[in-house]
N, CA, C and O atoms as a GROMACS GRO file, in nm:
protein
  356
    1MET      N    1   0.089  -0.125  -0.002
    1MET     CA    2  -0.011   0.006   0.002
    1MET      C    3   0.092   0.121  -0.005
    1MET      O    4   0.173   0.133   0.087
    2GLY      N    5   0.092   0.208  -0.111
    2GLY     CA    6   0.185   0.312  -0.092
    2GLY      C    7   0.121   0.418  -0.016
    2GLY      O    8   0.007   0.397   0.024
    3LYS      N    9   0.184   0.537   0.011
    3LYS     CA   10   0.148   0.652   0.080
    3LYS      C   11   0.023   0.732   0.028
    3LYS      O   12  -0.037   0.807   0.105
    4LYS      N   13  -0.008   0.720  -0.074
    4LYS     CA   14  -0.138   0.772  -0.164
    4LYS      C   15  -0.250   0.698  -0.099
    4LYS      O   16  -0.347   0.757  -0.051
    5ASP      N   17  -0.234   0.566  -0.097
    5ASP     CA   18  -0.355   0.444  -0.071
    5ASP      C   19  -0.356   0.430   0.066
    5ASP      O   20  -0.442   0.351   0.103
    6ALA      N   21  -0.284   0.484   0.164
    6ALA     CA   22  -0.252   0.448   0.311
    6ALA      C   23  -0.394   0.510   0.349
    6ALA      O   24  -0.444   0.603   0.287
    7GLY      N   25  -0.454   0.448   0.457
    7GLY     CA   26  -0.568   0.515   0.538
    7GLY      C   27  -0.522   0.602   0.638
    7GLY      O   28  -0.417   0.577   0.698
    8CYS      N   29  -0.594   0.706   0.664
    8CYS     CA   30  -0.579   0.811   0.744
    8CYS      C   31  -0.541   0.778   0.884
    8CYS      O   32  -0.486   0.871   0.942
    9CYS      N   33  -0.555   0.683   0.944
    9CYS     CA   34  -0.507   0.632   1.070
    9CYS      C   35  -0.381   0.548   1.067
    9CYS      O   36  -0.356   0.470   1.160
   10ASP      N   37  -0.299   0.563   0.962
   10ASP     CA   38  -0.182   0.487   0.947
   10ASP      C   39  -0.064   0.569   1.003
   10ASP      O   40  -0.015   0.659   0.935
   11ALA      N   41  -0.020   0.542   1.118
   11ALA     CA   42   0.067   0.625   1.172
   11ALA      C   43   0.210   0.653   1.122
   11ALA      O   44   0.284   0.739   1.169
   12SER      N   45   0.240   0.575   1.027
   12SER     CA   46   0.379   0.564   0.956
   12SER      C   47   0.353   0.663   0.850
   12SER      O   48   0.450   0.676   0.776
   13GLN      N   49   0.250   0.740   0.820
   13GLN     CA   50   0.240   0.827   0.700
   13GLN      C   51   0.275   0.950   0.741
   13GLN      O   52   0.271   1.033   0.651
   14GLY      N   53   0.308   0.991   0.847
   14GLY     CA   54   0.337   1.145   0.917
   14GLY      C   55   0.238   1.174   1.028
   14GLY      O   56   0.181   1.084   1.088
   15GLU      N   57   0.221   1.299   1.053
   15GLU     CA   58   0.150   1.348   1.151
   15GLU      C   59  -0.037   1.331   1.119
   15GLU      O   60  -0.100   1.335   1.014
   16ALA      N   61  -0.077   1.312   1.254
   16ALA     CA   62  -0.238   1.287   1.240
   16ALA      C   63  -0.301   1.360   1.354
   16ALA      O   64  -0.264   1.352   1.472
   17ALA      N   65  -0.390   1.427   1.312
   17ALA     CA   66  -0.459   1.486   1.409
   17ALA      C   67  -0.566   1.415   1.488
   17ALA      O   68  -0.652   1.354   1.424
   18SER      N   69  -0.571   1.417   1.634
   18SER     CA   70  -0.650   1.352   1.718
   18SER      C   71  -0.729   1.490   1.796
   18SER      O   72  -0.677   1.594   1.837
   19ARG      N   73  -0.867   1.449   1.800
   19ARG     CA   74  -0.945   1.546   1.906
   19ARG      C   75  -1.061   1.486   1.935
   19ARG      O   76  -1.112   1.393   1.874
   20VAL      N   77  -1.102   1.540   2.027
   20VAL     CA   78  -1.244   1.484   2.095
   20VAL      C   79  -1.365   1.549   1.988
   20VAL      O   80  -1.391   1.669   1.975
   21GLU      N   81  -1.413   1.464   1.934
   21GLU     CA   82  -1.514   1.532   1.831
   21GLU      C   83  -1.677   1.530   1.899
   21GLU      O   84  -1.759   1.607   1.850
   22ALA      N   85  -1.711   1.459   1.989
   22ALA     CA   86  -1.815   1.454   2.080
   22ALA      C   87  -1.822   1.348   2.224
   22ALA      O   88  -1.754   1.248   2.247
   23VAL      N   89  -1.902   1.394   2.285
   23VAL     CA   90  -1.916   1.327   2.383
   23VAL      C   91  -2.048   1.256   2.413
   23VAL      O   92  -2.143   1.319   2.459
   24LEU      N   93  -2.054   1.118   2.386
   24LEU     CA   94  -2.201   1.040   2.370
   24LEU      C   95  -2.248   0.995   2.505
   24LEU      O   96  -2.182   0.975   2.608
   25SER      N   97  -2.364   0.983   2.486
   25SER     CA   98  -2.418   0.887   2.606
   25SER      C   99  -2.479   0.762   2.551
   25SER      O  100  -2.532   0.750   2.440
   26VAL      N  101  -2.464   0.667   2.647
   26VAL     CA  102  -2.504   0.544   2.623
   26VAL      C  103  -2.647   0.498   2.675
   26VAL      O  104  -2.655   0.503   2.798
   27ASP      N  105  -2.758   0.457   2.612
   27ASP     CA  106  -2.863   0.455   2.678
   27ASP      C  107  -2.905   0.315   2.711
   27ASP      O  108  -2.831   0.220   2.684
   28GLU      N  109  -3.045   0.296   2.780
   28GLU     CA  110  -3.040   0.156   2.852
   28GLU      C  111  -3.031   0.041   2.772
   28GLU      O  112  -3.005  -0.067   2.826
   29ARG      N  113  -3.050   0.050   2.643
   29ARG     CA  114  -3.010  -0.082   2.521
   29ARG      C  115  -2.865  -0.081   2.489
   29ARG      O  116  -2.826  -0.177   2.422
   30GLY      N  117  -2.776   0.010   2.524
   30GLY     CA  118  -2.641   0.013   2.491
   30GLY      C  119  -2.592   0.096   2.384
   30GLY      O  120  -2.477   0.127   2.354
   31GLN      N  121  -2.720   0.131   2.324
   31GLN     CA  122  -2.664   0.224   2.184
   31GLN      C  123  -2.637   0.393   2.201
   31GLN      O  124  -2.683   0.483   2.271
   32MET      N  125  -2.556   0.382   2.118
   32MET     CA  126  -2.521   0.559   2.075
   32MET      C  127  -2.554   0.600   1.979
   32MET      O  128  -2.591   0.530   1.885
   33VAL      N  129  -2.548   0.750   1.979
   33VAL     CA  130  -2.563   0.819   1.844
   33VAL      C  131  -2.441   0.880   1.831
   33VAL      O  132  -2.384   0.941   1.921
   34LEU      N  133  -2.383   0.855   1.670
   34LEU     CA  134  -2.283   0.973   1.649
   34LEU      C  135  -2.368   1.085   1.588
   34LEU      O  136  -2.472   1.076   1.523
   35PRO      N  137  -2.304   1.183   1.624
   35PRO     CA  138  -2.373   1.339   1.579
   35PRO      C  139  -2.377   1.340   1.385
   35PRO      O  140  -2.286   1.324   1.304
   36LYS      N  141  -2.490   1.360   1.370
   36LYS     CA  142  -2.503   1.384   1.211
   36LYS      C  143  -2.360   1.455   1.163
   36LYS      O  144  -2.290   1.375   1.100
   37ASP      N  145  -2.307   1.577   1.177
   37ASP     CA  146  -2.212   1.636   1.115
   37ASP      C  147  -2.073   1.522   1.132
   37ASP      O  148  -1.996   1.509   1.037
   38LEU      N  149  -2.058   1.464   1.227
   38LEU     CA  150  -1.939   1.376   1.250
   38LEU      C  151  -1.976   1.276   1.123
   38LEU      O  152  -1.891   1.273   1.033
   39ARG      N  153  -2.087   1.200   1.107
   39ARG     CA  154  -2.125   1.123   1.022
   39ARG      C  155  -2.090   1.141   0.881
   39ARG      O  156  -2.030   1.068   0.801
   40THR      N  157  -2.148   1.268   0.872
   40THR     CA  158  -2.119   1.319   0.725
   40THR      C  159  -1.980   1.340   0.698
   40THR      O  160  -1.937   1.274   0.604
   41ARG      N  161  -1.886   1.427   0.768
   41ARG     CA  162  -1.751   1.455   0.774
   41ARG      C  163  -1.686   1.297   0.742
   41ARG      O  164  -1.596   1.292   0.659
   42ALA      N  165  -1.731   1.172   0.806
   42ALA     CA  166  -1.650   1.056   0.797
   42ALA      C  167  -1.695   0.962   0.700
   42ALA      O  168  -1.649   0.850   0.682
   43GLY      N  169  -1.820   1.033   0.618
   43GLY     CA  170  -1.884   0.955   0.517
   43GLY      C  171  -1.926   0.825   0.583
   43GLY      O  172  -1.878   0.715   0.558
   44ILE      N  173  -2.014   0.849   0.661
   44ILE     CA  174  -2.100   0.698   0.734
   44ILE      C  175  -2.210   0.731   0.678
   44ILE      O  176  -2.250   0.847   0.687
   45SER      N  177  -2.275   0.641   0.615
   45SER     CA  178  -2.424   0.657   0.587
   45SER      C  179  -2.499   0.522   0.635
   45SER      O  180  -2.438   0.423   0.674
   46PRO      N  181  -2.628   0.534   0.627
   46PRO     CA  182  -2.723   0.423   0.702
   46PRO      C  183  -2.680   0.295   0.614
   46PRO      O  184  -2.669   0.294   0.491
   47GLY      N  185  -2.660   0.204   0.688
   47GLY     CA  186  -2.630   0.061   0.643
   47GLY      C  187  -2.469   0.033   0.645
   47GLY      O  188  -2.423  -0.081   0.659
   48ASP      N  189  -2.413   0.116   0.634
   48ASP     CA  190  -2.231   0.128   0.658
   48ASP      C  191  -2.197   0.022   0.781
   48ASP      O  192  -2.270   0.011   0.880
   49LYS      N  193  -2.099  -0.041   0.763
   49LYS     CA  194  -2.080  -0.129   0.876
   49LYS      C  195  -1.952  -0.078   0.918
   49LYS      O  196  -1.864  -0.046   0.838
   50LEU      N  197  -1.940  -0.068   1.052
   50LEU     CA  198  -1.814  -0.029   1.136
   50LEU      C  199  -1.761  -0.140   1.206
   50LEU      O  200  -1.836  -0.230   1.244
   51ALA      N  201  -1.616  -0.143   1.231
   51ALA     CA  202  -1.555  -0.238   1.301
   51ALA      C  203  -1.497  -0.151   1.410
   51ALA      O  204  -1.434  -0.046   1.394
   52VAL      N  205  -1.535  -0.223   1.545
   52VAL     CA  206  -1.492  -0.154   1.652
   52VAL      C  207  -1.352  -0.215   1.683
   52VAL      O  208  -1.328  -0.336   1.682
   53VAL      N  209  -1.274  -0.131   1.706
   53VAL     CA  210  -1.133  -0.186   1.741
   53VAL      C  211  -1.106  -0.120   1.883
   53VAL      O  212  -1.121   0.000   1.906
   54SER      N  213  -1.052  -0.240   1.997
   54SER     CA  214  -1.003  -0.163   2.129
   54SER      C  215  -0.873  -0.175   2.145
   54SER      O  216  -0.800  -0.248   2.079
   55HIS      N  217  -0.840  -0.103   2.233
   55HIS     CA  218  -0.670  -0.068   2.267
   55HIS      C  219  -0.678  -0.108   2.411
   55HIS      O  220  -0.760  -0.058   2.488
   56GLU      N  221  -0.595  -0.194   2.447
   56GLU     CA  222  -0.578  -0.259   2.585
   56GLU      C  223  -0.456  -0.229   2.655
   56GLU      O  224  -0.348  -0.264   2.608
   57LYS      N  225  -0.467  -0.156   2.784
   57LYS     CA  226  -0.320  -0.132   2.855
   57LYS      C  227  -0.364  -0.166   3.007
   57LYS      O  228  -0.458  -0.117   3.069
   58ASP      N  229  -0.280  -0.254   3.046
   58ASP     CA  230  -0.277  -0.316   3.178
   58ASP      C  231  -0.391  -0.404   3.195
   58ASP      O  232  -0.430  -0.424   3.310
   59GLY      N  233  -0.457  -0.466   3.083
   59GLY     CA  234  -0.581  -0.587   3.102
   59GLY      C  235  -0.706  -0.479   3.092
   59GLY      O  236  -0.816  -0.532   3.109
   60GLU      N  237  -0.708  -0.371   3.073
   60GLU     CA  238  -0.829  -0.306   3.066
   60GLU      C  239  -0.851  -0.197   2.947
   60GLU      O  240  -0.764  -0.116   2.916
   61ILE      N  241  -0.954  -0.204   2.896
   61ILE     CA  242  -0.982  -0.128   2.733
   61ILE      C  243  -0.966   0.021   2.776
   61ILE      O  244  -1.043   0.083   2.850
   62CYS      N  245  -0.869   0.062   2.726
   62CYS     CA  246  -0.861   0.233   2.750
   62CYS      C  247  -0.898   0.301   2.616
   62CYS      O  248  -0.896   0.424   2.629
   63CYS      N  249  -0.929   0.263   2.500
   63CYS     CA  250  -0.962   0.308   2.386
   63CYS      C  251  -1.048   0.236   2.302
   63CYS      O  252  -1.033   0.114   2.299
   64ILE      N  253  -1.139   0.291   2.229
   64ILE     CA  254  -1.219   0.217   2.142
   64ILE      C  255  -1.238   0.338   2.006
   64ILE      O  256  -1.276   0.455   2.007
   65SER      N  257  -1.196   0.255   1.902
   65SER     CA  258  -1.174   0.309   1.785
   65SER      C  259  -1.292   0.261   1.675
   65SER      O  260  -1.322   0.142   1.685
   66LEU      N  261  -1.350   0.325   1.588
   66LEU     CA  262  -1.439   0.314   1.477
   66LEU      C  263  -1.355   0.302   1.354
   66LEU      O  264  -1.272   0.392   1.346
   67ILE      N  265  -1.354   0.210   1.252
   67ILE     CA  266  -1.324   0.181   1.127
   67ILE      C  267  -1.423   0.159   1.051
   67ILE      O  268  -1.510   0.076   1.080
   68LYS      N  269  -1.424   0.231   0.943
   68LYS     CA  270  -1.528   0.165   0.809
   68LYS      C  271  -1.481   0.020   0.786
   68LYS      O  272  -1.361  -0.004   0.778
   69ALA      N  273  -1.576  -0.077   0.777
   69ALA     CA  274  -1.544  -0.199   0.767
   69ALA      C  275  -1.464  -0.225   0.633
   69ALA      O  276  -1.382  -0.316   0.620
   70GLU      N  277  -1.497  -0.133   0.533
   70GLU     CA  278  -1.449  -0.132   0.397
   70GLU      C  279  -1.312  -0.096   0.403
   70GLU      O  280  -1.232  -0.138   0.320
   71SER      N  281  -1.280  -0.022   0.494
   71SER     CA  282  -1.125   0.076   0.478
   71SER      C  283  -1.046  -0.051   0.582
   71SER      O  284  -0.924  -0.041   0.587
   72LEU      N  285  -1.099  -0.144   0.646
   72LEU     CA  286  -1.025  -0.237   0.735
   72LEU      C  287  -0.984  -0.330   0.653
   72LEU      O  288  -0.872  -0.380   0.665
   73THR      N  289  -1.086  -0.374   0.540
   73THR     CA  290  -1.065  -0.466   0.461
   73THR      C  291  -0.966  -0.446   0.362
   73THR      O  292  -0.895  -0.538   0.320
   74GLU      N  293  -0.959  -0.308   0.316
   74GLU     CA  294  -0.849  -0.276   0.258
   74GLU      C  295  -0.725  -0.267   0.304
   74GLU      O  296  -0.626  -0.276   0.231
   75MET      N  297  -0.720  -0.245   0.446
   75MET     CA  298  -0.591  -0.243   0.508
   75MET      C  299  -0.557  -0.383   0.512
   75MET      O  300  -0.449  -0.405   0.458
   76VAL      N  301  -0.609  -0.472   0.554
   76VAL     CA  302  -0.604  -0.627   0.574
   76VAL      C  303  -0.555  -0.690   0.439
   76VAL      O  304  -0.461  -0.770   0.434
   77ARG      N  305  -0.622  -0.650   0.335
   77ARG     CA  306  -0.563  -0.670   0.203
   77ARG      C  307  -0.427  -0.621   0.149
   77ARG      O  308  -0.351  -0.683   0.074
   78GLY      N  309  -0.412  -0.519   0.193
   78GLY     CA  310  -0.265  -0.430   0.162
   78GLY      C  311  -0.142  -0.528   0.266
   78GLY      O  312  -0.028  -0.561   0.235
   79VAL      N  313  -0.201  -0.550   0.368
   79VAL     CA  314  -0.086  -0.633   0.443
   79VAL      C  315  -0.076  -0.766   0.410
   79VAL      O  316   0.036  -0.815   0.399
   80LEU      N  317  -0.185  -0.841   0.389
   80LEU     CA  318  -0.173  -1.012   0.351
   80LEU      C  319  -0.198  -1.014   0.223
   80LEU      O  320  -0.219  -1.123   0.171
   81GLY      N  321  -0.202  -0.902   0.147
   81GLY     CA  322  -0.199  -0.953  -0.029
   81GLY      C  323  -0.047  -0.987  -0.039
   81GLY      O  324  -0.013  -1.102  -0.066
   82PRO      N  325   0.045  -0.886  -0.017
   82PRO     CA  326   0.182  -0.938  -0.080
   82PRO      C  327   0.240  -1.086  -0.008
   82PRO      O  328   0.311  -1.162  -0.073
   83MET      N  329   0.203  -1.112   0.119
   83MET     CA  330   0.248  -1.210   0.188
   83MET      C  331   0.180  -1.347   0.119
   83MET      O  332   0.246  -1.450   0.106
   84MET      N  333   0.049  -1.338   0.080
   84MET     CA  334  -0.003  -1.457   0.015
   84MET      C  335   0.032  -1.448  -0.120
   84MET      O  336   0.002  -1.558  -0.167
   85LYS      N  337   0.083  -1.372  -0.216
   85LYS     CA  338   0.143  -1.386  -0.324
   85LYS      C  339   0.272  -1.456  -0.308
   85LYS      O  340   0.317  -1.511  -0.408
   86ASP      N  341   0.341  -1.462  -0.193
   86ASP     CA  342   0.473  -1.519  -0.174
   86ASP      C  343   0.438  -1.683  -0.147
   86ASP      O  344   0.491  -1.777  -0.206
   87ILE      N  345   0.364  -1.688  -0.071
   87ILE     CA  346   0.283  -1.846  -0.023
   87ILE      C  347   0.250  -1.887  -0.145
   87ILE      O  348   0.332  -1.965  -0.193
   88ILE      N  349   0.170  -1.864  -0.203
   88ILE     CA  350   0.100  -1.908  -0.326
   88ILE      C  351   0.208  -1.928  -0.431
   88ILE      O  352   0.194  -2.037  -0.487
   89ALA      N  353   0.309  -1.860  -0.475
   89ALA     CA  354   0.399  -1.845  -0.579
   89ALA      C  355   0.510  -1.973  -0.555
   89ALA      O  356   0.604  -1.988  -0.632
   0.00000   0.00000   0.00000
């Protein structure tokens, strides 16, 4: 995966900006709502699938990230694709 094709979360591609976008509440059913402006800027539409990625420190989850499933698929293909070519060849 080249620099141009890399996802925005790829730390090896230079500086990335992190910020608090919103504070969400969890309702009784465990549901949360992402604000519309955030969904729009992230290109999240009804029916899109999001992968939930957790980060642990000292055995406890300290950070949860959402990645569009299609982007995650592309990242995995980018990493595993060249390796699979070597195995199959």
